[in-house]
N, CA, C and O atoms as a CHARMM CRD file, in Angstrom:
* protein
*
  368
    1    1 MET  N    -11.97700  -6.13500 -19.38100 PROA 1      0.00000
    2    1 MET  CA   -13.42000  -6.12900 -19.45900 PROA 1      0.00000
    3    1 MET  C    -13.86600  -4.67100 -19.43300 PROA 1      0.00000
    4    1 MET  O    -13.50900  -3.92700 -18.52000 PROA 1      0.00000
    5    2 THR  N    -14.61800  -4.27600 -20.39700 PROA 2      0.00000
    6    2 THR  CA   -15.03500  -2.88200 -20.48400 PROA 2      0.00000
    7    2 THR  C    -16.48600  -2.66900 -20.08000 PROA 2      0.00000
    8    2 THR  O    -16.85400  -1.56400 -19.68200 PROA 2      0.00000
    9    3 ASP  N    -17.31200  -3.69100 -20.17000 PROA 3      0.00000
   10    3 ASP  CA   -18.73000  -3.54000 -19.86500 PROA 3      0.00000
   11    3 ASP  C    -18.99100  -4.03500 -18.45000 PROA 3      0.00000
   12    3 ASP  O    -18.97600  -5.24200 -18.20900 PROA 3      0.00000
   13    4 THR  N    -19.22700  -3.12900 -17.51400 PROA 4      0.00000
   14    4 THR  CA   -19.41100  -3.51800 -16.11600 PROA 4      0.00000
   15    4 THR  C    -20.73800  -4.21200 -15.87200 PROA 4      0.00000
   16    4 THR  O    -20.91500  -4.82500 -14.81900 PROA 4      0.00000
   17    5 GLN  N    -21.65800  -4.14100 -16.78800 PROA 5      0.00000
   18    5 GLN  CA   -22.94400  -4.77800 -16.58900 PROA 5      0.00000
   19    5 GLN  C    -22.86600  -6.28400 -16.79600 PROA 5      0.00000
   20    5 GLN  O    -23.80800  -6.99000 -16.43700 PROA 5      0.00000
   21    6 THR  N    -21.78200  -6.80100 -17.35700 PROA 6      0.00000
   22    6 THR  CA   -21.65600  -8.23900 -17.55700 PROA 6      0.00000
   23    6 THR  C    -20.99800  -8.93200 -16.36600 PROA 6      0.00000
   24    6 THR  O    -20.81700 -10.15000 -16.38800 PROA 6      0.00000
   25    7 ILE  N    -20.64100  -8.18800 -15.34000 PROA 7      0.00000
   26    7 ILE  CA   -20.03400  -8.76300 -14.14600 PROA 7      0.00000
   27    7 ILE  C    -21.14600  -9.27600 -13.24000 PROA 7      0.00000
   28    7 ILE  O    -22.10700  -8.56300 -12.95400 PROA 7      0.00000
   29    8 SER  N    -21.00400 -10.51900 -12.79300 PROA 8      0.00000
   30    8 SER  CA   -22.02200 -11.06100 -11.89300 PROA 8      0.00000
   31    8 SER  C    -21.92800 -10.38200 -10.52900 PROA 8      0.00000
   32    8 SER  O    -20.85800  -9.91800 -10.13700 PROA 8      0.00000
   33    9 PRO  N    -23.02900 -10.32500  -9.82000 PROA 9      0.00000
   34    9 PRO  CA   -23.01700  -9.68100  -8.49500 PROA 9      0.00000
   35    9 PRO  C    -22.04600 -10.35700  -7.52200 PROA 9      0.00000
   36    9 PRO  O    -21.44700  -9.68900  -6.67900 PROA 9      0.00000
   37   10 GLU  N    -21.89100 -11.67200  -7.63700 PROA 10     0.00000
   38   10 GLU  CA   -20.97000 -12.39500  -6.75600 PROA 10     0.00000
   39   10 GLU  C    -19.53000 -11.96500  -7.00700 PROA 10     0.00000
   40   10 GLU  O    -18.77100 -11.73300  -6.06600 PROA 10     0.00000
   41   11 VAL  N    -19.15700 -11.85800  -8.28600 PROA 11     0.00000
   42   11 VAL  CA   -17.79500 -11.44000  -8.64500 PROA 11     0.00000
   43   11 VAL  C    -17.57400  -9.99800  -8.21500 PROA 11     0.00000
   44   11 VAL  O    -16.50200  -9.65600  -7.71500 PROA 11     0.00000
   45   12 ALA  N    -18.57900  -9.15000  -8.40400 PROA 12     0.00000
   46   12 ALA  CA   -18.46200  -7.74500  -8.00600 PROA 12     0.00000
   47   12 ALA  C    -18.26400  -7.62400  -6.49400 PROA 12     0.00000
   48   12 ALA  O    -17.44000  -6.83000  -6.04200 PROA 12     0.00000
   49   13 ARG  N    -19.01400  -8.40800  -5.70600 PROA 13     0.00000
   50   13 ARG  CA   -18.85900  -8.38800  -4.24500 PROA 13     0.00000
   51   13 ARG  C    -17.47500  -8.88700  -3.83800 PROA 13     0.00000
   52   13 ARG  O    -16.82700  -8.29400  -2.97600 PROA 13     0.00000
   53   14 GLU  N    -17.02600  -9.97500  -4.45600 PROA 14     0.00000
   54   14 GLU  CA   -15.69800 -10.52600  -4.14300 PROA 14     0.00000
   55   14 GLU  C    -14.61000  -9.52500  -4.50200 PROA 14     0.00000
   56   14 GLU  O    -13.66700  -9.32800  -3.73500 PROA 14     0.00000
   57   15 HSD  N    -14.73600  -8.89400  -5.65800 PROA 15     0.00000
   58   15 HSD  CA   -13.74000  -7.90900  -6.09100 PROA 15     0.00000
   59   15 HSD  C    -13.69700  -6.73300  -5.11700 PROA 15     0.00000
   60   15 HSD  O    -12.61500  -6.29900  -4.72100 PROA 15     0.00000
   61   16 TRP  N    -14.84900  -6.22100  -4.73200 PROA 16     0.00000
   62   16 TRP  CA   -14.87900  -5.10500  -3.80400 PROA 16     0.00000
   63   16 TRP  C    -14.33300  -5.50900  -2.44300 PROA 16     0.00000
   64   16 TRP  O    -13.59600  -4.74200  -1.82300 PROA 16     0.00000
   65   17 SER  N    -14.68000  -6.69500  -1.96800 PROA 17     0.00000
   66   17 SER  CA   -14.20300  -7.16000  -0.67500 PROA 17     0.00000
   67   17 SER  C    -12.67700  -7.25400  -0.64400 PROA 17     0.00000
   68   17 SER  O    -12.03300  -6.77400   0.29000 PROA 17     0.00000
   69   18 ARG  N    -12.12000  -7.86800  -1.65900 PROA 18     0.00000
   70   18 ARG  CA   -10.65900  -8.02000  -1.71200 PROA 18     0.00000
   71   18 ARG  C     -9.96800  -6.67900  -1.92800 PROA 18     0.00000
   72   18 ARG  O     -8.92000  -6.42100  -1.33500 PROA 18     0.00000
   73   19 SER  N    -10.54100  -5.82600  -2.76600 PROA 19     0.00000
   74   19 SER  CA    -9.95600  -4.49800  -3.01200 PROA 19     0.00000
   75   19 SER  C    -10.02400  -3.63400  -1.75500 PROA 19     0.00000
   76   19 SER  O     -9.08300  -2.90300  -1.44400 PROA 19     0.00000
   77   20 ARG  N    -11.13500  -3.72200  -1.04200 PROA 20     0.00000
   78   20 ARG  CA   -11.29400  -2.95700   0.20000 PROA 20     0.00000
   79   20 ARG  C    -10.27200  -3.40200   1.24400 PROA 20     0.00000
   80   20 ARG  O     -9.65900  -2.56800   1.91000 PROA 20     0.00000
   81   21 ASN  N    -10.08700  -4.71500   1.38700 PROA 21     0.00000
   82   21 ASN  CA    -9.11000  -5.21900   2.35000 PROA 21     0.00000
   83   21 ASN  C     -7.69700  -4.76800   1.99100 PROA 21     0.00000
   84   21 ASN  O     -6.92000  -4.39600   2.87000 PROA 21     0.00000
   85   22 LEU  N     -7.36700  -4.80000   0.71200 PROA 22     0.00000
   86   22 LEU  CA    -6.05800  -4.33300   0.26900 PROA 22     0.00000
   87   22 LEU  C     -5.88800  -2.85000   0.57500 PROA 22     0.00000
   88   22 LEU  O     -4.82400  -2.42500   1.02400 PROA 22     0.00000
   89   23 MET  N     -6.92200  -2.07200   0.33600 PROA 23     0.00000
   90   23 MET  CA    -6.87000  -0.63800   0.59900 PROA 23     0.00000
   91   23 MET  C     -6.70100  -0.36100   2.09700 PROA 23     0.00000
   92   23 MET  O     -5.95000   0.53700   2.47800 PROA 23     0.00000
   93   24 ILE  N     -7.38100  -1.11300   2.93200 PROA 24     0.00000
   94   24 ILE  CA    -7.26900  -0.92800   4.38100 PROA 24     0.00000
   95   24 ILE  C     -5.85300  -1.23400   4.85100 PROA 24     0.00000
   96   24 ILE  O     -5.28300  -0.48000   5.63900 PROA 24     0.00000
   97   25 ILE  N     -5.28700  -2.33400   4.37400 PROA 25     0.00000
   98   25 ILE  CA    -3.90600  -2.69200   4.73700 PROA 25     0.00000
   99   25 ILE  C     -2.94700  -1.60600   4.28200 PROA 25     0.00000
  100   25 ILE  O     -2.05100  -1.21000   5.02700 PROA 25     0.00000
  101   26 THR  N     -3.13300  -1.12300   3.06000 PROA 26     0.00000
  102   26 THR  CA    -2.26100  -0.07600   2.52700 PROA 26     0.00000
  103   26 THR  C     -2.36600   1.19900   3.36000 PROA 26     0.00000
  104   26 THR  O     -1.35000   1.83100   3.64800 PROA 26     0.00000
  105   27 LEU  N     -3.57000   1.58300   3.74600 PROA 27     0.00000
  106   27 LEU  CA    -3.74700   2.78900   4.55300 PROA 27     0.00000
  107   27 LEU  C     -3.15600   2.64100   5.95500 PROA 27     0.00000
  108   27 LEU  O     -2.65100   3.61000   6.52200 PROA 27     0.00000
  109   28 ILE  N     -3.21800   1.44400   6.50800 PROA 28     0.00000
  110   28 ILE  CA    -2.61800   1.20500   7.82400 PROA 28     0.00000
  111   28 ILE  C     -1.10400   1.35600   7.74700 PROA 28     0.00000
  112   28 ILE  O     -0.50100   2.01700   8.59300 PROA 28     0.00000
  113   29 VAL  N     -0.48500   0.74500   6.73300 PROA 29     0.00000
  114   29 VAL  CA     0.96600   0.88000   6.55500 PROA 29     0.00000
  115   29 VAL  C      1.33000   2.34300   6.32600 PROA 29     0.00000
  116   29 VAL  O      2.30500   2.84200   6.88900 PROA 29     0.00000
  117   30 TRP  N      0.53900   3.03100   5.49500 PROA 30     0.00000
  118   30 TRP  CA     0.78500   4.45000   5.23700 PROA 30     0.00000
  119   30 TRP  C      0.70800   5.26200   6.53500 PROA 30     0.00000
  120   30 TRP  O      1.56000   6.11500   6.78200 PROA 30     0.00000
  121   31 ALA  N     -0.30000   5.00200   7.35400 PROA 31     0.00000
  122   31 ALA  CA    -0.46800   5.74500   8.60800 PROA 31     0.00000
  123   31 ALA  C      0.68600   5.47500   9.56600 PROA 31     0.00000
  124   31 ALA  O      1.15200   6.38300  10.25300 PROA 31     0.00000
  125   32 ILE  N      1.14300   4.24000   9.61100 PROA 32     0.00000
  126   32 ILE  CA     2.26300   3.90700  10.49500 PROA 32     0.00000
  127   32 ILE  C      3.50400   4.68800  10.09200 PROA 32     0.00000
  128   32 ILE  O      4.15200   5.31200  10.93200 PROA 32     0.00000
  129   33 PHE  N      3.83300   4.65300   8.80400 PROA 33     0.00000
  130   33 PHE  CA     5.05400   5.31900   8.35200 PROA 33     0.00000
  131   33 PHE  C      4.86800   6.81600   8.13000 PROA 33     0.00000
  132   33 PHE  O      5.85100   7.55500   8.07700 PROA 33     0.00000
  133   34 GLY  N      3.64100   7.27100   8.00000 PROA 34     0.00000
  134   34 GLY  CA     3.39400   8.69600   7.82300 PROA 34     0.00000
  135   34 GLY  C      3.22900   9.45300   9.12500 PROA 34     0.00000
  136   34 GLY  O      3.57400  10.63200   9.20700 PROA 34     0.00000
  137   35 TYR  N      2.70600   8.78900  10.14400 PROA 35     0.00000
  138   35 TYR  CA     2.42500   9.47000  11.40100 PROA 35     0.00000
  139   35 TYR  C      3.05300   8.79300  12.61600 PROA 35     0.00000
  140   35 TYR  O      3.75200   9.44700  13.39100 PROA 35     0.00000
  141   36 ALA  N      2.81800   7.50700  12.79200 PROA 36     0.00000
  142   36 ALA  CA     3.24800   6.82500  14.01600 PROA 36     0.00000
  143   36 ALA  C      4.76500   6.84700  14.18800 PROA 36     0.00000
  144   36 ALA  O      5.25900   7.10900  15.28500 PROA 36     0.00000
  145   37 ILE  N      5.50300   6.57400  13.11800 PROA 37     0.00000
  146   37 ILE  CA     6.97000   6.57900  13.20600 PROA 37     0.00000
  147   37 ILE  C      7.45800   7.96200  13.64600 PROA 37     0.00000
  148   37 ILE  O      8.35400   8.06200  14.48300 PROA 37     0.00000
  149   38 HSD  N      6.88400   9.01300  13.09500 PROA 38     0.00000
  150   38 HSD  CA     7.32100  10.37400  13.41100 PROA 38     0.00000
  151   38 HSD  C      6.88300  10.80900  14.80600 PROA 38     0.00000
  152   38 HSD  O      7.49000  11.70300  15.39600 PROA 38     0.00000
  153   39 TYR  N      5.85000  10.19200  15.32700 PROA 39     0.00000
  154   39 TYR  CA     5.41400  10.49100  16.68400 PROA 39     0.00000
  155   39 TYR  C      6.46400  10.05100  17.69800 PROA 39     0.00000
  156   39 TYR  O      6.61500  10.67200  18.75000 PROA 39     0.00000
  157   40 PHE  N      7.18900   8.98200  17.38100 PROA 40     0.00000
  158   40 PHE  CA     8.20400   8.42500  18.27500 PROA 40     0.00000
  159   40 PHE  C      9.61500   8.84400  17.86900 PROA 40     0.00000
  160   40 PHE  O     10.57000   8.09800  18.08700 PROA 40     0.00000
  161   41 VAL  N      9.75100  10.02500  17.28600 PROA 41     0.00000
  162   41 VAL  CA    11.04300  10.45600  16.76700 PROA 41     0.00000
  163   41 VAL  C     12.09600  10.56500  17.87700 PROA 41     0.00000
  164   41 VAL  O     13.25700  10.22400  17.65100 PROA 41     0.00000
  165   42 ASP  N     11.72000  11.02600  19.04700 PROA 42     0.00000
  166   42 ASP  CA    12.70000  11.16600  20.13100 PROA 42     0.00000
  167   42 ASP  C     13.26700   9.81400  20.55300 PROA 42     0.00000
  168   42 ASP  O     14.46800   9.68400  20.78800 PROA 42     0.00000
  169   43 GLN  N     12.39800   8.81100  20.64600 PROA 43     0.00000
  170   43 GLN  CA    12.87000   7.48100  21.00600 PROA 43     0.00000
  171   43 GLN  C     13.70700   6.87400  19.87000 PROA 43     0.00000
  172   43 GLN  O     14.70000   6.19200  20.12100 PROA 43     0.00000
  173   44 LEU  N     13.29800   7.12800  18.62700 PROA 44     0.00000
  174   44 LEU  CA    14.03500   6.58400  17.48800 PROA 44     0.00000
  175   44 LEU  C     15.39900   7.24600  17.33000 PROA 44     0.00000
  176   44 LEU  O     16.32000   6.63000  16.79400 PROA 44     0.00000
  177   45 ASN  N     15.54500   8.47600  17.78100 PROA 45     0.00000
  178   45 ASN  CA    16.83100   9.15900  17.67300 PROA 45     0.00000
  179   45 ASN  C     17.90400   8.53100  18.55100 PROA 45     0.00000
  180   45 ASN  O     19.08900   8.82000  18.38700 PROA 45     0.00000
  181   46 GLN  N     17.49600   7.67300  19.48200 PROA 46     0.00000
  182   46 GLN  CA    18.46300   6.95500  20.31100 PROA 46     0.00000
  183   46 GLN  C     19.20900   5.88800  19.51100 PROA 46     0.00000
  184   46 GLN  O     20.29000   5.45200  19.90800 PROA 46     0.00000
  185   47 ILE  N     18.63100   5.47200  18.38800 PROA 47     0.00000
  186   47 ILE  CA    19.24400   4.47300  17.50900 PROA 47     0.00000
  187   47 ILE  C     19.98100   5.22600  16.40800 PROA 47     0.00000
  188   47 ILE  O     19.40600   6.09900  15.75900 PROA 47     0.00000
  189   48 VAL  N     21.24700   4.89200  16.19700 PROA 48     0.00000
  190   48 VAL  CA    22.05800   5.57100  15.19200 PROA 48     0.00000
  191   48 VAL  C     22.42600   4.58000  14.09300 PROA 48     0.00000
  192   48 VAL  O     22.95500   3.50300  14.36700 PROA 48     0.00000
  193   49 ILE  N     22.13700   4.95900  12.83700 PROA 49     0.00000
  194   49 ILE  CA    22.45100   4.11700  11.67500 PROA 49     0.00000
  195   49 ILE  C     23.34200   4.93200  10.75000 PROA 49     0.00000
  196   49 ILE  O     22.95000   6.00500  10.28900 PROA 49     0.00000
  197   50 PHE  N     24.52800   4.42900  10.48000 PROA 50     0.00000
  198   50 PHE  CA    25.49400   5.09600   9.60300 PROA 50     0.00000
  199   50 PHE  C     25.73300   6.54200  10.02700 PROA 50     0.00000
  200   50 PHE  O     25.90200   7.42100   9.18200 PROA 50     0.00000
  201   51 GLY  N     25.74500   6.78300  11.31900 PROA 51     0.00000
  202   51 GLY  CA    26.02000   8.11600  11.84000 PROA 51     0.00000
  203   51 GLY  C     24.82000   9.04800  11.90300 PROA 51     0.00000
  204   51 GLY  O     24.95600  10.19200  12.33600 PROA 51     0.00000
  205   52 PHE  N     23.64700   8.58300  11.48100 PROA 52     0.00000
  206   52 PHE  CA    22.44500   9.41700  11.50700 PROA 52     0.00000
  207   52 PHE  C     21.44200   8.83900  12.49100 PROA 52     0.00000
  208   52 PHE  O     21.26700   7.62200  12.55400 PROA 52     0.00000
  209   53 PRO  N     20.78100   9.69600  13.26100 PROA 53     0.00000
  210   53 PRO  CA    19.74700   9.19300  14.16100 PROA 53     0.00000
  211   53 PRO  C     18.58600   8.59200  13.37400 PROA 53     0.00000
  212   53 PRO  O     18.19100   9.11800  12.33300 PROA 53     0.00000
  213   54 MET  N     18.05200   7.50500  13.87300 PROA 54     0.00000
  214   54 MET  CA    16.96800   6.78600  13.18500 PROA 54     0.00000
  215   54 MET  C     15.75100   7.68300  12.95100 PROA 54     0.00000
  216   54 MET  O     15.11400   7.57200  11.90300 PROA 54     0.00000
  217   55 GLY  N     15.41300   8.55700  13.87900 PROA 55     0.00000
  218   55 GLY  CA    14.27700   9.45700  13.70000 PROA 55     0.00000
  219   55 GLY  C     14.48300  10.37600  12.51000 PROA 55     0.00000
  220   55 GLY  O     13.56300  10.58700  11.72000 PROA 55     0.00000
  221   56 TRP  N     15.69100  10.92700  12.37600 PROA 56     0.00000
  222   56 TRP  CA    15.99300  11.78700  11.23200 PROA 56     0.00000
  223   56 TRP  C     15.94800  10.97800   9.94500 PROA 56     0.00000
  224   56 TRP  O     15.39200  11.42700   8.94300 PROA 56     0.00000
  225   57 TYR  N     16.53400   9.78300   9.97300 PROA 57     0.00000
  226   57 TYR  CA    16.56700   8.93800   8.77900 PROA 57     0.00000
  227   57 TYR  C     15.15400   8.58600   8.31500 PROA 57     0.00000
  228   57 TYR  O     14.85900   8.66200   7.12200 PROA 57     0.00000
  229   58 MET  N     14.28300   8.20100   9.24400 PROA 58     0.00000
  230   58 MET  CA    12.91900   7.83000   8.86400 PROA 58     0.00000
  231   58 MET  C     12.16500   9.03600   8.31700 PROA 58     0.00000
  232   58 MET  O     11.33800   8.88600   7.41700 PROA 58     0.00000
  233   59 GLY  N     12.43200  10.21900   8.84000 PROA 59     0.00000
  234   59 GLY  CA    11.75800  11.41500   8.34700 PROA 59     0.00000
  235   59 GLY  C     12.27700  11.84900   6.98600 PROA 59     0.00000
  236   59 GLY  O     11.50600  12.28500   6.13100 PROA 59     0.00000
  237   60 ALA  N     13.58100  11.73000   6.78800 PROA 60     0.00000
  238   60 ALA  CA    14.18700  12.23000   5.55100 PROA 60     0.00000
  239   60 ALA  C     14.16100  11.21900   4.41900 PROA 60     0.00000
  240   60 ALA  O     13.98700  11.59300   3.25900 PROA 60     0.00000
  241   61 GLN  N     14.33100   9.95300   4.73700 PROA 61     0.00000
  242   61 GLN  CA    14.46200   8.95100   3.68000 PROA 61     0.00000
  243   61 GLN  C     13.55200   7.74100   3.85800 PROA 61     0.00000
  244   61 GLN  O     12.88300   7.32300   2.91300 PROA 61     0.00000
  245   62 GLY  N     13.52600   7.19100   5.03300 PROA 62     0.00000
  246   62 GLY  CA    12.84600   5.91300   5.26600 PROA 62     0.00000
  247   62 GLY  C     11.37700   5.89700   4.89300 PROA 62     0.00000
  248   62 GLY  O     10.91900   4.97900   4.21200 PROA 62     0.00000
  249   63 SER  N     10.64100   6.89400   5.32600 PROA 63     0.00000
  250   63 SER  CA     9.20500   6.92700   5.02600 PROA 63     0.00000
  251   63 SER  C      8.96400   7.07500   3.53000 PROA 63     0.00000
  252   63 SER  O      8.05700   6.45100   2.97900 PROA 63     0.00000
  253   64 LEU  N      9.77300   7.90200   2.87200 PROA 64     0.00000
  254   64 LEU  CA     9.61500   8.08500   1.42500 PROA 64     0.00000
  255   64 LEU  C      9.86900   6.78600   0.67400 PROA 64     0.00000
  256   64 LEU  O      9.15000   6.46200  -0.27100 PROA 64     0.00000
  257   65 ILE  N     10.87900   6.04700   1.08600 PROA 65     0.00000
  258   65 ILE  CA    11.18000   4.76100   0.44600 PROA 65     0.00000
  259   65 ILE  C     10.02200   3.80200   0.64500 PROA 65     0.00000
  260   65 ILE  O      9.61600   3.11300  -0.29100 PROA 65     0.00000
  261   66 VAL  N      9.49000   3.75100   1.85100 PROA 66     0.00000
  262   66 VAL  CA     8.35500   2.87300   2.13400 PROA 66     0.00000
  263   66 VAL  C      7.14700   3.27200   1.29200 PROA 66     0.00000
  264   66 VAL  O      6.43900   2.40000   0.78800 PROA 66     0.00000
  265   67 PHE  N      6.89700   4.56700   1.13000 PROA 67     0.00000
  266   67 PHE  CA     5.74700   5.02200   0.33600 PROA 67     0.00000
  267   67 PHE  C      5.87500   4.59100  -1.11900 PROA 67     0.00000
  268   67 PHE  O      4.89500   4.14700  -1.71600 PROA 67     0.00000
  269   68 VAL  N      7.06900   4.71200  -1.70000 PROA 68     0.00000
  270   68 VAL  CA     7.26500   4.30100  -3.09800 PROA 68     0.00000
  271   68 VAL  C      7.07700   2.79500  -3.24100 PROA 68     0.00000
  272   68 VAL  O      6.42000   2.33600  -4.17600 PROA 68     0.00000
  273   69 ILE  N      7.64600   2.03000  -2.32700 PROA 69     0.00000
  274   69 ILE  CA     7.47100   0.57000  -2.35700 PROA 69     0.00000
  275   69 ILE  C      5.99300   0.22300  -2.18700 PROA 69     0.00000
  276   69 ILE  O      5.49000  -0.68300  -2.85100 PROA 69     0.00000
  277   70 LEU  N      5.30300   0.93000  -1.31300 PROA 70     0.00000
  278   70 LEU  CA     3.88200   0.69000  -1.06100 PROA 70     0.00000
  279   70 LEU  C      3.04000   0.92400  -2.31600 PROA 70     0.00000
  280   70 LEU  O      2.10200   0.17100  -2.57700 PROA 70     0.00000
  281   71 ILE  N      3.36000   1.94700  -3.08400 PROA 71     0.00000
  282   71 ILE  CA     2.63200   2.22400  -4.31800 PROA 71     0.00000
  283   71 ILE  C      2.76500   1.06800  -5.30000 PROA 71     0.00000
  284   71 ILE  O      1.77000   0.60900  -5.86200 PROA 71     0.00000
  285   72 PHE  N      3.99200   0.59800  -5.50600 PROA 72     0.00000
  286   72 PHE  CA     4.20800  -0.50000  -6.43900 PROA 72     0.00000
  287   72 PHE  C      3.58600  -1.79600  -5.93400 PROA 72     0.00000
  288   72 PHE  O      3.02400  -2.55800  -6.72000 PROA 72     0.00000
  289   73 TRP  N      3.67900  -2.05500  -4.62700 PROA 73     0.00000
  290   73 TRP  CA     3.08500  -3.26500  -4.05800 PROA 73     0.00000
  291   73 TRP  C      1.56500  -3.23500  -4.22400 PROA 73     0.00000
  292   73 TRP  O      0.96000  -4.23900  -4.60100 PROA 73     0.00000
  293   74 PHE  N      0.94600  -2.07700  -3.94000 PROA 74     0.00000
  294   74 PHE  CA    -0.49600  -1.94900  -4.07900 PROA 74     0.00000
  295   74 PHE  C     -0.93000  -2.20100  -5.52000 PROA 74     0.00000
  296   74 PHE  O     -1.88500  -2.93900  -5.76100 PROA 74     0.00000
  297   75 ALA  N     -0.23500  -1.59200  -6.47700 PROA 75     0.00000
  298   75 ALA  CA    -0.58600  -1.76200  -7.89500 PROA 75     0.00000
  299   75 ALA  C     -0.44900  -3.22300  -8.31300 PROA 75     0.00000
  300   75 ALA  O     -1.29100  -3.74200  -9.04600 PROA 75     0.00000
  301   76 HSD  N      0.59800  -3.88000  -7.85400 PROA 76     0.00000
  302   76 HSD  CA     0.81100  -5.29500  -8.19700 PROA 76     0.00000
  303   76 HSD  C     -0.29500  -6.17100  -7.61000 PROA 76     0.00000
  304   76 HSD  O     -0.85300  -7.01900  -8.30800 PROA 76     0.00000
  305   77 ARG  N     -0.61200  -5.97000  -6.33600 PROA 77     0.00000
  306   77 ARG  CA    -1.65800  -6.77700  -5.68900 PROA 77     0.00000
  307   77 ARG  C     -3.03000  -6.52300  -6.30900 PROA 77     0.00000
  308   77 ARG  O     -3.80000  -7.46300  -6.50700 PROA 77     0.00000
  309   78 GLN  N     -3.34500  -5.25800  -6.61800 PROA 78     0.00000
  310   78 GLN  CA    -4.63800  -4.95100  -7.22500 PROA 78     0.00000
  311   78 GLN  C     -4.73700  -5.59100  -8.60300 PROA 78     0.00000
  312   78 GLN  O     -5.79600  -6.09000  -8.98400 PROA 78     0.00000
  313   79 ASN  N     -3.64500  -5.57900  -9.34500 PROA 79     0.00000
  314   79 ASN  CA    -3.64200  -6.21800 -10.65900 PROA 79     0.00000
  315   79 ASN  C     -3.87300  -7.72700 -10.53300 PROA 79     0.00000
  316   79 ASN  O     -4.58600  -8.31600 -11.34500 PROA 79     0.00000
  317   80 LYS  N     -3.27000  -8.35300  -9.51400 PROA 80     0.00000
  318   80 LYS  CA    -3.49100  -9.79100  -9.30000 PROA 80     0.00000
  319   80 LYS  C     -4.94800 -10.07400  -8.95300 PROA 80     0.00000
  320   80 LYS  O     -5.52000 -11.05500  -9.42800 PROA 80     0.00000
  321   81 ILE  N     -5.54700  -9.22800  -8.13300 PROA 81     0.00000
  322   81 ILE  CA    -6.96200  -9.39500  -7.78800 PROA 81     0.00000
  323   81 ILE  C     -7.80800  -9.30600  -9.04600 PROA 81     0.00000
  324   81 ILE  O     -8.68500 -10.14100  -9.27100 PROA 81     0.00000
  325   82 ASP  N     -7.54700  -8.29300  -9.87000 PROA 82     0.00000
  326   82 ASP  CA    -8.29500  -8.11500 -11.11300 PROA 82     0.00000
  327   82 ASP  C     -8.14300  -9.32500 -12.02500 PROA 82     0.00000
  328   82 ASP  O     -9.12600  -9.79600 -12.59700 PROA 82     0.00000
  329   83 GLU  N     -6.91900  -9.83100 -12.16400 PROA 83     0.00000
  330   83 GLU  CA    -6.67900 -10.98400 -13.03400 PROA 83     0.00000
  331   83 GLU  C     -7.37300 -12.23800 -12.50600 PROA 83     0.00000
  332   83 GLU  O     -7.97700 -12.98500 -13.27600 PROA 83     0.00000
  333   84 GLU  N     -7.28800 -12.47000 -11.20100 PROA 84     0.00000
  334   84 GLU  CA    -7.88600 -13.66500 -10.61100 PROA 84     0.00000
  335   84 GLU  C     -9.40500 -13.68300 -10.76800 PROA 84     0.00000
  336   84 GLU  O    -10.00900 -14.75200 -10.85600 PROA 84     0.00000
  337   85 LEU  N    -10.01500 -12.51200 -10.80300 PROA 85     0.00000
  338   85 LEU  CA   -11.47500 -12.44100 -10.92400 PROA 85     0.00000
  339   85 LEU  C    -11.92300 -12.16100 -12.35200 PROA 85     0.00000
  340   85 LEU  O    -13.11100 -11.96200 -12.60500 PROA 85     0.00000
  341   86 GLY  N    -10.97200 -12.14600 -13.28700 PROA 86     0.00000
  342   86 GLY  CA   -11.30800 -11.94600 -14.68500 PROA 86     0.00000
  343   86 GLY  C    -11.71200 -10.52800 -15.03000 PROA 86     0.00000
  344   86 GLY  O    -12.48600 -10.30800 -15.96200 PROA 86     0.00000
  345   87 LEU  N    -11.19200  -9.55900 -14.28100 PROA 87     0.00000
  346   87 LEU  CA   -11.56300  -8.16500 -14.51400 PROA 87     0.00000
  347   87 LEU  C    -10.39100  -7.30600 -14.96800 PROA 87     0.00000
  348   87 LEU  O    -10.48800  -6.07900 -14.99200 PROA 87     0.00000
  349   88 ALA  N     -9.28500  -7.94600 -15.32500 PROA 88     0.00000
  350   88 ALA  CA    -8.11000  -7.20400 -15.74500 PROA 88     0.00000
  351   88 ALA  C     -8.35500  -6.54000 -17.08500 PROA 88     0.00000
  352   88 ALA  O     -9.09300  -7.04600 -17.93000 PROA 88     0.00000
  353   89 GLU  N     -7.70900  -5.38400 -17.25700 PROA 89     0.00000
  354   89 GLU  CA    -7.82200  -4.69000 -18.53700 PROA 89     0.00000
  355   89 GLU  C     -7.05600  -5.47700 -19.59600 PROA 89     0.00000
  356   89 GLU  O     -6.01200  -6.06700 -19.31600 PROA 89     0.00000
  357   90 ASP  N     -7.58500  -5.47600 -20.80000 PROA 90     0.00000
  358   90 ASP  CA    -6.88400  -6.15200 -21.89800 PROA 90     0.00000
  359   90 ASP  C     -5.67100  -5.34600 -22.29200 PROA 90     0.00000
  360   90 ASP  O     -5.74500  -4.12900 -22.46500 PROA 90     0.00000
  361   91 SER  N     -4.53700  -6.04000 -22.43600 PROA 91     0.00000
  362   91 SER  CA    -3.33600  -5.33800 -22.87400 PROA 91     0.00000
  363   91 SER  C     -3.20200  -5.53200 -24.37900 PROA 91     0.00000
  364   91 SER  O     -3.22900  -6.65700 -24.87800 PROA 91     0.00000
  365   92 ASP  N     -3.05700  -4.42500 -25.08800 PROA 92     0.00000
  366   92 ASP  CA    -2.95100  -4.47600 -26.54700 PROA 92     0.00000
  367   92 ASP  C     -1.51700  -4.43300 -26.98000 PROA 92     0.00000
  368   92 ASP  O     -1.23200  -4.46700 -28.17700 PROA 92     0.00000
């Protein structure tokens, strides 16, 4: 849909509500893996996985993996929201 003026106010409110909730969930997950996990690095270092302390692993690899997965999950969920409300872009 290219003309935003043809969207009913109800659909626009529903789309924003669902998109906002998705964004909030995504930001919470991002904050947990971006800040909270690293705040507890000393406690996480007590856990050893494949010879590496968990705190080091989460800082070097784990958080990055979660961020990449989060990007793809967010894009997939947003696309489903758009499709369900009839606002998806036309694929040519």
